[in-house]
C-alpha positions in Angstrom: -22.8 -117.8 87.5 -21.9 -114.3 86.5 -21.0 -112.9 83.1 -19.9 -109.6 82.1 -17.9 -108.2 79.4 -15.9 -105.7 81.8 -12.8 -107.3 83.5 -13.2 -104.7 86.2 -16.7 -105.7 87.0 -15.7 -109.3 87.2 -12.8 -108.4 89.7 -15.1 -106.7 91.8 -17.8 -109.5 91.7 -15.1 -112.0 92.7 -14.3 -109.9 95.8 -18.0 -109.8 96.7 -18.9 -113.2 95.8 -15.8 -115.8 96.4 -16.4 -119.3 95.0 -19.0 -118.2 92.2 -18.3 -118.6 88.7 -17.8 -115.7 86.4 -17.3 -115.5 82.8 -15.9 -113.1 80.8 -18.0 -112.5 77.6 -20.4 -110.2 75.9 -24.1 -111.3 75.1 -23.6 -111.9 71.5 -20.8 -114.5 71.9 -22.5 -116.4 74.7 -23.7 -120.0 73.8 -26.4 -120.4 76.4 -27.9 -123.7 77.0 -31.8 -123.6 76.3 -34.2 -124.0 79.3 -31.5 -124.7 81.8 -31.5 -121.6 84.0 -34.4 -121.1 86.8 -33.5 -117.4 87.2 -31.8 -114.9 85.0 -30.9 -111.4 86.2 -30.0 -108.8 83.8 -28.5 -105.5 85.0 -28.2 -102.8 82.5 -27.2 -105.0 79.5 -30.0 -104.6 77.0 -29.9 -101.0 76.9 -26.4 -100.9 74.9 -28.1 -102.8 72.0 -30.2 -101.5 69.1 -32.0 -104.6 68.6 -33.8 -105.3 71.9 -35.9 -108.2 70.7 -33.2 -110.3 69.4 -30.9 -109.9 72.7 -34.0 -110.5 74.6 -35.0 -113.8 73.0 -31.4 -115.0 73.6 -32.0 -114.5 77.4 -35.4 -116.0 77.4 -34.2 -119.2 75.6 -31.9 -119.9 78.6 -35.0 -119.7 81.1 -36.6 -123.0 81.7 -40.6 -123.0 81.5 -41.7 -121.2 84.5 -38.4 -119.3 85.0 -38.1 -115.7 86.3 -36.2 -113.0 84.6 -35.3 -110.1 86.8 -34.6 -107.1 84.6 -33.2 -103.6 85.5 -32.7 -101.2 82.3 -32.2 -97.5 81.6 -35.0 -96.2 79.5 -34.7 -92.9 77.5 -36.5 -89.9 78.7 -37.0 -86.7 77.0 -34.3 -84.4 78.2 -32.7 -81.0 77.2 -29.4 -82.8 77.4 -30.2 -85.1 74.5 -31.6 -82.3 72.3 -28.5 -80.3 72.8 -26.3 -83.4 72.1 -28.4 -83.6 68.9 -28.0 -80.2 67.9 -24.3 -79.5 68.8 -23.0 -83.0 68.2 -21.6 -83.5 71.4 -21.0 -87.2 72.5 -23.0 -89.0 75.0 -21.6 -89.3 78.6 -21.9 -93.0 79.1 -19.5 -95.5 77.5 -20.4 -97.4 75.3 -23.3 -95.2 74.2 -26.6 -96.4 75.8 -29.7 -96.3 73.5 -31.9 -96.9 76.3 -35.1 -99.3 75.8 -38.7 -98.3 75.3 -40.8 -99.8 78.1 -43.7 -100.6 75.9 -41.4 -102.7 73.4 -40.1 -104.5 76.3 -43.6 -105.3 77.6 -44.6 -106.4 74.1 -41.3 -108.7 73.5 -41.9 -110.1 76.9 -45.6 -110.7 76.4 -45.0 -113.4 73.6 -42.9 -115.3 75.9 -44.8 -115.1 79.4 -46.3 -112.7 81.8 -45.0 -109.6 83.3 -45.5 -110.0 87.0 -44.4 -106.4 87.9 -43.1 -103.6 86.1 -41.7 -100.3 88.2 -40.5 -97.1 86.8 -37.7 -95.4 88.9 -34.9 -93.0 88.6 -36.6 -89.6 89.4 -34.2 -86.4 89.8 -35.1 -86.5 93.7 -33.6 -90.3 93.6 -29.9 -89.0 93.9 -30.6 -86.4 96.4 -32.7 -88.7 98.8 -30.1 -91.5 98.6 -27.1 -89.4 99.3 -28.8 -87.7 101.9 -30.1 -91.1 103.5 -27.0 -92.9 103.0 -24.5 -93.3 105.9 -26.5 -90.8 108.1 -28.8 -91.5 111.0 -31.6 -91.1 108.3 -30.8 -94.5 107.0 -33.8 -96.4 108.3 -36.0 -93.8 106.3 -34.4 -95.0 103.1 -37.4 -97.0 102.1 -39.5 -93.7 102.1 -37.2 -92.5 99.5 -37.9 -95.2 97.1 -41.6 -94.6 97.8 -41.0 -91.1 96.9 -39.2 -91.9 93.9 -42.0 -94.2 92.7 -44.8 -91.6 93.4 -42.9 -88.9 91.5 -42.3 -91.2 88.4 -46.0 -92.3 88.3 -47.2 -88.5 88.6 -45.0 -85.7 87.9 -42.8 -87.9 85.7 -45.7 -88.8 83.3 -47.0 -85.1 83.1 -43.3 -84.0 82.3 -41.4 -86.6 80.6 -38.0 -84.6 80.8 -38.2 -85.0 84.5 -39.6 -88.7 84.6 -38.1 -92.0 85.2 -35.0 -93.0 83.9 -35.1 -96.8 84.6 -37.5 -99.7 84.6 -37.4 -102.8 86.7 -39.2 -105.8 85.5 -40.1 -109.4 87.1 -41.1 -111.7 84.4 -42.2 -115.2 84.2 -41.8 -117.4 81.3 -44.8 -119.6 79.9 -45.0 -123.4 81.0 -44.0 -124.9 84.4 -46.1 -124.7 87.3 -47.5 -121.5 88.5 -47.2 -121.1 92.2 -47.5 -117.7 93.5 -47.3 -114.0 92.5 -45.2 -111.4 93.9 -46.8 -108.8 95.7 
């Protein structure tokens, strides 16, 4: 089942996954059943809300005990563009405006309900360049190397100079309860 507030995204999803169930809704209007989902996949949703904890609670309520949350969100990074937007009053380039989420707030919220199995930072300035260069070329088999370079950048240069650091976080989370079988490598 897929849920999105954008009809264009749902139309594309129907083409990619015929036979799946898609619902046009937003997170606030959903009436999710408690503890029914084995897996919840949340891609770029929470970053649009100012109250992370409230929205995240709604997603976690839908998970069964022992269920998995896969999360991919934008995180704010210190940038000259953000400073210039604040000084000159220009509007953000994304619509609707993205607030981003703070990784430490995310980890704190999730820690109340289960355990973060993996948290990965990505989205360095090199990512776009490498992906563009490796896609649709004879270098396609080397693409995993680009992901490794992206991770290395975010963990080193990105921490030393936050304006060039990671722009997204990816999380694998398991809700408390249920059976504990394996951990992901």
